[in-house]
N, C-alpha and C positions, 0 to 999 in steps of 0.2 A: 504493499500500500504506499501511497505518497506520504511525505513528511510535511507537517505543518510548519509554517514560517511566520514569524512575527518581526516587525520592525522595531526600532529602539524604544518607541513608545508603547510597545506591546499591541500595536494594531495589526490585524490579520492580513497577511498577503496570500497570493495563490500558493497552495501546496506544491511542493516540487518533488521530482523523482529522488529515490534514495541515493543514486549515484551523484546527482547534483549536490545533495546535502553533504555527502562525504567529501566532495571537492571544497565546498565552502568551509567545512570544519577543518580540513587539512590546511587550507590557506590562511586560517585565522580570521576569516570574515564572519564567521558565525560561531556560536557556542551552544551547547545542549541545554535547553531550558527544563525539559521533563522527559522521562523515558516512555510513559504511558499516558495518552498516546504520544509517540515520539514527536517532539517539537523542538525547533531551533529558533534562536533569536539573533537578529543581525543588528549589532550595536550601533553601526554607522549608517543605517539606512532608514529613511522615512517613507511612509505609505504615499505621501504626495508626489514622490519621485518615481513611483511605480504604477503600472496599470494592473488593476485586478479585475477578474472576470466573475460572473454571477455563479453562485453554487446553490444547489437545492438539497436540503436535508430531507431524506425520505425515511419513514418510520412505519414498520410493520409490527404493531403491538401483539403480544402474545401472553397467555397465562404463565408460562414458565420461562420462555425466551422471547425477547424482542429483537428484531432485526434493524440495524441502522445502516444507512448508506448516504454518501455525499456524491452528488452527480454534478458535473460540469458539462453543459450541453448534452452529448450523448455518451460521455465517458464516465464510468464509475471509478472515482479516484480514491475512495476510502470506504471501508466497510467494517462492521463489528456486530457481534452477537452479545446481547446483554442478558445474562441469566438472572432471574429474580429470585427473592427469598420469601415470597408471599406465604407459601405453604409452610415454611419453617416458623414464621411469625404466628401463623394460625395454630400450629401444634404447641408452641411455647405458651400462647395464651390459654389453650385448653388445659395444658399441664398446670399452669398457675391457678386456673379456676378450680381444678380438682384438689389441688393442695389446700387452697383456702377453705373449700368446702369441708374437707376431711378434718381440718383444724377446728372449725366451728362445731363439728358433731362429736368431737372427743369429750371426755369427761373433764374438761378444763373450763376456763372462763367462757361462758356462752353469751352471745348477743344475738338478737333476733335479726335475721337477714333483712336488709333494706332494699326496697324496690321502688322504681319510679321516682327516684330522688335526684336523677340527673337527666336533663333535657338535651336531646341531640339536636345539633343545629341542622338547618335545611340543607340537603344535599349530603349528609353524612354518609361516609363509607367505612367499612371495616378496616382496621389498621393493615391487615394483610392485603387488601386490595389498594389502599392509598399508597403502600410501599411501591407498587409497580408504577403508579402515576409520578411519584416523586423521583424514582430512579430515571425514568425517561425524561422528566423535566430537568433534572440535574445535568443529564448528558446533552440535552438540547442547548442549555445555556453554556455549558462547557465548550461545546463545538462551535458555538456562535462566537466565542471569544478567540477561537484558534483559526477560524476559516471565514471568509467573506460570504456568509450565507444570506440569501435574500428571500428565501421562502421555505416552507415546510409542506411536505406531502404526507398525509396520514391515511392509513387504511381504517375507515370508520366502520364499515359494514361487513359482517361476516356471517354469523350463525343466527338463525331464528329459533331459539329453543322453544318458544310457545307454539309455533307452527309445527315443529318436529313432535312435540308431546301430544298435540291435538290437531291432526291434519284437517279436521272438518271445521276448525274455527273460522269465522267469517264476520263481515259486517262491523258494527261498532265494537263488538268484542275483540275483533282482531285489530282494529285501528288503535286500541288502547294497549296492545300487546308490546313486547319488548323490542321487536325488530322487524322491519319490513323487508322482504326479499331475503331468502335463506339459501344456504349452500349445503343441502342435505348430503349429496354424494361426497363433497370435500370433507365434511365432518366425519362421515362413517370411515373414510380412508384414514383419517388421523386417529380415530378411535380404535381401529383394528390394525394400526401400524402398517397399513399399506401392503397387507398380505392376507391370504385366504384364511378365514377364520377356522376352517376345518383341517386343511392339509398344510397351511403355512407357506404356500407357494407365493413367491414375490416376483417382481419384474414381469408380470403377466397380466393380460386384461382381466379386470375384476368386475363383478356384477353385484348388484344389490339383491340381497336374498332375505326372505322372510324366515326367521327362526321357527315360529309357529305358522304353518301355511295358512293363507287366506281361506282355502278350502276347508280347513278344520277350525275355523273360528279365530284366526289370528287377525291382527290389526296393522295398520300403517304407522303406528307410533315408532319413534326412533329406537325405543328399548326392544322392539321386536325385529329390528333390522340388523343385518350383518353384511359383510363383504366376502364374496366367495368366488373362486375361479369357475369358469364355465363347466368344467368336468364335475366338480363337486356340486354345483348348482343343479346340473341336470340329473346327477345320480340321486340326490336327495329328493328332488321332485316334491311331492306332497306328503312325504313321510314326516312323522313327528320326529324331532331331533333325538329323543331318547331311543327310538328305533333305529335311526340312521347311524348314531354313534354308540350302539349297544356294545360293540367290541372295543371301544376306546373310552373308558370311563374318565381318564384324566383329561382328555380333550373336551368331553361333555361338561365336566366340572368347570373347566377354564372358560368355555364359551358362555355358559349360563352366568358365571360370575362377572365376565366382562360386559355382558349385555345389561346387567343390573346397575353398572357403574353410573353414578349421577353425572349430569352434564356440568361438572365443576369447572373445567377449563373454559368451556363455552360461556358459562355464566360469569366467570371472572372477567373475561374479555368484554362481554356485553355491559357489565356493571360499570366498568371503568372507562369505556370509549368516550362518552360525552364529558365526563370529568376531565380526562386528559385533553380532549379537544378544547374545552374552556380554559384550561391552564395554559395550553399552547398559544391561545389567542392573546394571553396576557403578555407574551413576549414581544408583541407588536408586529410580528412578521406575518405576511399573508399566508393562509392555510389552504392547501388543495386537498380534497378528500376523494377517496376512491373505494370501490367495493373489492371484496375478496375474489369474486368471480373475474373482475377485470385484472386483478394482479396475476391470478393463475393463467388467464388467457395470454397476457403479455409475456409471461415467463415460458409458457409452452410454445408460443409462436417463435421464440428465439432458441428453443432447445437448451435451455439453461437448466442446471440441476436444481433439485428442491432443497433450498437452504433458507435460513431466516433472513440473512442479509441480502441475498439475491432476490427474495420476495420483496423486501423493502425497496430495493432499486427499481422494481417494476410496479410500484404503487402509482396510481394516477395515469396520466397520459404519457405514453412511452412509444417512441418509434422503433429505433434500434439501438441497443446498448453495446458499448465496447468495454469489456472487462479488462482492466490492466493487470490485475493480480487476483488470484483465487485463494489468498491467504488472509482471512479477515482477523481482526483483533478480537480475542475471546475475553469478555468481561463478566465477572461473577460478583453479584452483590454480596458483601459480607457484613454489612452494618457497621456501627461505630462502638461495638461493645455494650455492655449493660450497666445499670446503676445498682446492681445488687450489692449489698454489704457483706453478704455471706452466701456460700453455696449450701444447697440442701440435698438430703438424700431422697430416696423414692417416697418416703413417708412425710416429707415436708420439714423434717428437723434439720437445724443448722449442722454442717459438718466441718466447714473450714472458713477461715477469714479471707476476705478479699482486700488487698491493699488499696488505700485511698489514692495513692499516687500511682499513675499507670506507667510512667517512664522509668526505665531501668537502664542504667549505664548509657544513657543517650538513645536508647531504642524503645520502641512502643509496639505492642502486639498489633499486627497488621502491616507493619513496614515490610517492604520487599528488599531483602538483603542479599548480599553475595559474600559467602564465607569461603576463605582459602585456608584449609587446615594443612598445616606443614608437618605436624608430628602427631604421634598417638595412633590409635587403632582406626581413626576415621579420617585418614589422610585423603585429601581431594578437594574439589571445588564444588560448592552447593549454592544454588540460587533459588529463592522462594520466599514464601510469606513466613515471617518469624512470630513465634509465641514466646514472650519474655518470662523470665522468673526472677525472683528477687536475688537468687544465688548468682546470677550472671550466666548460668548455663541454660542455653536457649534451645527451643525445638524449631526446626525449619521444614515447612511443607514444600517439598520439591515435586516435580512431575512424576519421577519414579515412585516416590512415597515419602513418608515422614522420617526425617533424621533427627535423632534425639541427642541432647547433651553436647551441643556446640558452644564453646566459650564465646563470650562477647568480644574477646580480643581478636578473634579471627574474622569478625563480621564488619561489613561496611554497608551503608545505606545506599541503595540505587534508586528507591522511590518511596517517598513518605506515605504513611497511612492516609487514605482518603475514603475508605469504606468499601473499596473494591479490589478484587484480585485479577491479575491479567495474565494471559498466556497466548501464544500463537498456535 
């Protein structure tokens, strides 16, 4: 991907090729400002002396991963995939609720539970959903400071969960629904991981199949639909699924469990789409919106692989795209730590103290460091996210795995903690 360039006043210039950035750094005309995303600054250059081109930031929001792409004319100059932590937040809140409830019910000090004593503001969303909106908004503002972005494209319409749950809905009842215009086939492909539900065949034409046949009282609800290859679809016919998979009990159990899975991912996208749209409007940039069907049409028309960042590049009106590099920046949201004063066991009792001051020997949990160990049993070079300890012996999460017990003396910071982890 291209390298972001800033002038001496930190005004964004056009991103340059990595080879050009290496030449500028070697000649001393630029210096590295940050590693992720890689950005250089030119201390002797002002933006008024340079010509900048218009760039469009394109966003493909997802429940687990959001695609980001920056397009200049028809060239995709930068791309990234942002992995959210919404489901982790949800699980943490559920765990906290259970612990508090169990403490109230023990034979200790008891207080009556209080309800309806907090009024939620208009447009309130759960913290697990708002984290997705805040992640995307954070990166939109960050990229606007690094690149001359003049507009935003957002995929706004994707799945109509109300229509999929009740295909017969119509009239005023449907107009008050969650989303107009649905992508049933695309949703089923994602739900069943783009492979046959019965034999697991992939990279083959797949058909929509009724788990309980219509001839035997089945419905068109999405919970009764699956994706199957032509051979399995024809072989099953109007058989009950228990009869068709009588010799494969493990497959039967998996299919029935997958069919009952709630529309959690689709609901998360639908719940946050307008909130995200309104937050993006606050940036002052013009916003273009597109549908999931148009995104898929643009991508398939150009024979591009199915990835989040390439989906983002195809949001909105697209003619033909030129992809300069197929190696996007992978971003994972990690949060900024917790405010807990102590850790608890599974019963909610405190087990250990949490230090008030988070910085240890000049390092903080979440920093990306490079450790060059020159002696001992762990000789080598390690790069990754550090977890600090008061003893000065740190853990480093590298791509191959976790490395424990690395002294702070061997570590040097290459990127300060910002709530995200990066890899290529």
